[in-house]
C-alpha positions as CSV (number, residue, x, y, z in Angstrom):
1,M,23.7,77.9,80.6
2,S,22.2,80.8,78.0
3,K,22.8,83.5,81.0
4,R,26.5,82.1,81.8
5,E,28.1,82.4,78.6
6,P,27.6,86.1,78.3
7,M,29.4,86.3,81.6
8,A,32.4,84.2,80.6
9,D,32.6,86.0,77.3
10,K,33.0,89.6,79.5
11,S,35.1,87.8,81.9
12,R,37.5,86.9,79.3
13,E,37.2,90.4,77.9
14,A,38.1,91.7,81.4
15,K,41.2,89.5,81.4
16,H,42.4,90.7,77.9
17,E,42.9,86.8,77.0
18,P,44.1,86.8,73.3
19,T,42.1,85.9,70.6
20,F,42.3,82.8,68.9
21,A,44.6,84.4,66.0
22,V,47.1,85.7,68.7
23,K,47.0,82.4,70.2
24,D,48.0,80.8,67.1
25,F,50.5,83.4,66.2
26,L,52.1,82.3,69.5
27,K,52.3,78.8,69.4
28,T,53.3,79.0,65.9
29,W,56.1,81.8,66.3
30,L,57.0,83.0,69.5
31,L,58.8,79.9,70.8
32,P,60.5,78.9,67.5
33,L,61.4,82.9,67.5
34,S,62.8,82.6,70.9
35,G,65.1,79.3,70.3
36,L,66.4,81.5,66.9
37,L,67.1,84.3,69.4
38,F,68.8,82.1,72.0
39,F,71.1,80.4,69.4
40,G,71.9,83.7,68.0
41,V,73.0,85.0,71.3
42,L,75.1,81.9,71.6
43,F,76.3,82.2,68.1
44,I,77.0,86.2,68.7
45,G,78.5,85.4,72.1
46,T,81.1,82.7,71.0
47,D,82.1,84.9,68.0
48,T,83.8,87.5,69.5
49,H,86.5,84.6,70.4
50,E,89.9,84.5,68.5
51,I,89.4,81.6,66.2
52,E,92.3,79.3,66.6
53,H,94.4,79.1,63.4
54,P,96.6,76.9,62.9
55,W,98.9,80.1,62.1
56,N,98.4,81.3,65.5
57,V,99.6,78.1,67.0
58,G,103.1,78.4,65.0
59,D,103.5,82.2,65.8
60,R,102.9,81.3,69.7
61,Y,106.0,78.3,69.2
62,C,108.2,81.1,67.8
63,D,107.4,83.4,70.5
64,S,107.7,81.2,73.2
65,S,111.1,79.7,72.2
66,S,112.8,82.9,73.2
67,R,111.6,82.3,76.7
68,I,113.4,78.5,76.9
69,Q,116.8,78.5,78.5
70,D,117.5,74.9,77.1
71,T,119.6,75.4,73.9
72,I,118.1,72.2,71.9
73,E,114.5,72.3,73.2
74,R,114.3,76.1,72.1
75,K,115.4,75.3,68.5
76,R,113.2,72.4,68.6
77,I,110.1,74.3,69.5
78,L,111.3,77.5,67.0
79,A,111.7,74.7,64.1
80,L,108.1,73.5,65.1
81,G,106.6,77.3,65.0
82,G,108.2,77.6,61.7
83,Q,107.1,74.3,60.3
84,I,103.7,75.2,60.9
85,I,104.1,78.5,59.3
86,R,105.2,77.4,56.1
87,E,102.6,74.8,56.2
88,Q,100.1,77.5,56.2
89,L,101.8,79.8,53.6
90,K,101.4,76.9,51.3
91,L,97.7,77.1,51.8
92,H,97.4,81.0,52.1
93,P,100.1,82.3,49.8
94,Y,98.4,85.6,49.4
95,H,98.0,86.2,53.2
96,A,99.6,89.3,54.6
97,R,99.4,88.2,58.5
98,V,101.0,84.7,57.7
99,W,103.6,86.4,55.9
100,A,104.2,88.9,59.0
101,M,104.2,85.9,61.2
102,Y,106.6,84.2,58.7
103,G,109.0,87.3,59.3
104,H,108.8,87.1,63.0
105,Y,110.0,83.4,62.7
106,F,113.1,84.7,61.2
107,I,113.6,87.3,63.6
108,Q,114.4,84.8,66.5
109,K,116.2,83.0,64.0
110,K,118.5,86.5,63.8
111,D,118.0,85.7,59.9
112,W,117.6,89.4,59.0
113,D,117.6,89.2,55.3
114,S,114.9,86.5,55.3
115,S,112.6,88.3,57.7
116,I,113.0,91.4,55.7
117,Y,111.8,89.8,52.5
118,A,109.1,88.1,54.4
119,Q,107.7,91.7,56.4
120,K,108.1,93.2,52.5
121,K,105.8,90.5,51.1
122,A,103.3,91.4,54.4
123,L,103.1,95.1,53.6
124,A,102.7,94.5,49.8
125,L,99.8,92.3,50.4
126,G,97.9,93.9,53.4
127,S,99.3,97.6,53.7
128,G,95.8,99.8,53.5
129,T,93.6,97.2,54.9
130,R,91.7,98.5,58.3
131,I,90.4,95.4,59.8
132,N,92.7,93.1,61.2
133,S,95.5,94.9,59.8
134,I,99.2,93.6,60.1
135,E,100.8,96.8,58.5
136,E,102.0,98.4,62.1
137,L,103.3,95.2,63.1
138,A,105.1,94.4,59.6
139,K,106.4,97.5,59.2
140,R,107.8,97.3,62.8
141,N,109.5,94.1,62.7
142,L,111.2,95.0,59.2
143,N,112.6,97.8,60.5
144,Y,113.7,96.2,63.5
145,A,115.5,93.3,61.6
146,L,117.3,96.1,59.1
147,S,118.4,97.9,62.3
148,Q,120.0,94.8,63.0
149,K,121.3,94.3,59.7
150,L,122.6,97.6,59.3
151,N,124.3,98.1,62.8
152,P,127.9,97.1,61.6
153,Y,127.5,99.2,58.7
154,F,126.0,102.8,59.6
155,S,129.6,104.3,59.1
156,S,130.2,102.5,55.8
157,K,128.2,104.6,53.5
158,D,127.6,103.0,50.2
159,T,126.7,99.8,51.8
160,A,124.1,100.7,54.3
161,L,122.5,102.9,51.8
162,R,122.3,99.8,49.3
163,M,120.8,97.9,52.1
164,I,118.3,100.2,52.8
165,E,117.6,100.8,49.2
166,A,116.9,96.9,49.2
167,A,114.3,97.6,52.2
168,E,111.9,99.8,50.1
169,I,109.0,98.7,48.7
170,P,107.6,100.4,45.6
171,G,104.8,102.9,46.0
172,Y,105.1,102.3,50.0
173,K,106.3,104.9,52.1
174,N,108.1,103.6,54.9
175,I,109.5,106.4,57.3
176,G,111.2,104.4,59.2
177,L,113.8,104.1,56.0
178,T,114.2,107.8,56.2
179,K,115.5,107.5,60.0
180,F,118.2,105.3,58.7
181,R,119.2,107.2,55.9
182,A,119.7,110.1,58.4
183,L,121.6,108.0,60.8
184,V,124.1,107.1,58.1
185,Y,124.6,110.5,56.8
186,V,125.1,111.5,60.6
187,N,127.8,108.8,61.0
188,V,129.7,110.2,57.9
189,R,129.1,113.6,58.8
190,E,127.2,115.0,55.9
191,F,125.4,117.4,58.1
192,D,123.0,119.3,55.8
193,K,121.2,115.7,54.6
194,A,121.4,114.0,58.1
195,E,119.4,117.0,59.4
196,A,116.6,117.6,57.0
197,M,115.8,113.8,56.9
198,L,116.0,113.6,60.8
199,K,113.5,116.8,60.8
200,E,111.2,115.0,58.4
201,F,111.3,112.0,60.5
202,L,110.7,113.7,63.6
203,L,107.7,115.2,62.0
204,A,106.0,112.0,62.1
205,E,107.5,110.5,65.1
206,P,108.5,113.3,67.3
207,K,109.3,111.1,70.4
208,D,111.6,108.7,68.8
209,F,114.7,108.6,70.9
210,D,117.2,107.4,68.4
211,A,116.3,110.2,66.1
212,L,116.4,113.2,68.8
213,Y,119.6,111.8,70.1
214,A,120.9,111.6,66.3
215,I,119.9,115.2,65.2
216,S,121.4,116.2,68.6
217,L,124.8,114.6,67.8
218,N,124.6,115.9,64.1
219,Y,124.4,119.4,65.9
220,F,127.0,118.6,68.5
221,N,129.5,117.9,65.8
222,Q,128.8,121.3,64.1
223,G,129.4,122.7,67.1
224,K,126.0,124.1,67.5
225,K,125.6,123.4,71.0
226,A,122.8,125.2,71.9
227,E,120.9,123.3,69.3
228,A,122.2,119.9,70.4
229,N,121.1,121.2,74.2
230,E,117.7,121.7,72.8
231,Y,117.2,118.2,71.1
232,L,119.3,115.9,73.8
233,N,116.7,117.5,76.3
234,R,114.1,116.3,74.2
235,A,115.8,112.5,74.2
236,R,116.1,112.7,78.0
237,Q,112.4,113.5,78.6
238,V,111.5,110.7,76.3
239,D,113.9,108.1,77.7
240,P,115.7,109.5,80.7
241,Q,117.8,106.5,81.7
242,N,119.2,105.5,78.5
243,P,123.1,105.3,79.0
244,R,124.0,107.1,75.6
245,L,122.3,110.6,77.0
246,Q,125.7,110.8,79.5
247,F,128.3,110.4,76.9
248,L,126.7,113.4,74.9
249,L,126.2,115.8,78.1
250,Q,129.6,115.2,79.1
251,K,130.8,116.5,75.7
252,L,128.3,119.4,75.8
253,N,129.7,120.3,79.1
254,Q,133.2,120.6,78.4
């Protein structure tokens, strides 16, 4: 017996078996740690999925209503979406995303004033944020609603400019409003103001068809055909199928 004991010790050393302290550590910590790691992976995995907030449900109702043919059902789905978002606004009155969704609801209703108001609230609350930013969407929706409201008034200078001023947010630069002012000045043939504003806008948005077409028209109305052709060609590169191109092309070729 006394001779076998040293041999057992050497065999254990040759196999590099853990000492008691290491075994004890493995039993005490390894299994719990591996369990935590497993659940941590599950947590990280599930955390990458969007949380189903009620306001997302409401927004989807509003969005899907536009694809429903039946008028009664469309109104019902839209009203349901609006109700859900209003309830969320009561709970989260300072949440920019909910205000933006509320503005989207009013776009579906073609209530341009209410949409502009809601998007202004969204931009005032959420502009400048980098995580989950709603800024670009809110600004795009505001400008869309304003364009629809302005559409019958672009040739009514004072009325249109008042509407654009009402869409301003103190301390916030919305370059889209510069384009709308320029379009008003194109329509009333205040050429210098229109040109300056359109060039300012095009520095920020060089591929905006409306601005390129408007500055081309602005030059054409002054008899500056070379400049008009230059910007009309740029507009054609952006949207070659736009039906407005043909009208001005015919004018320039006369």
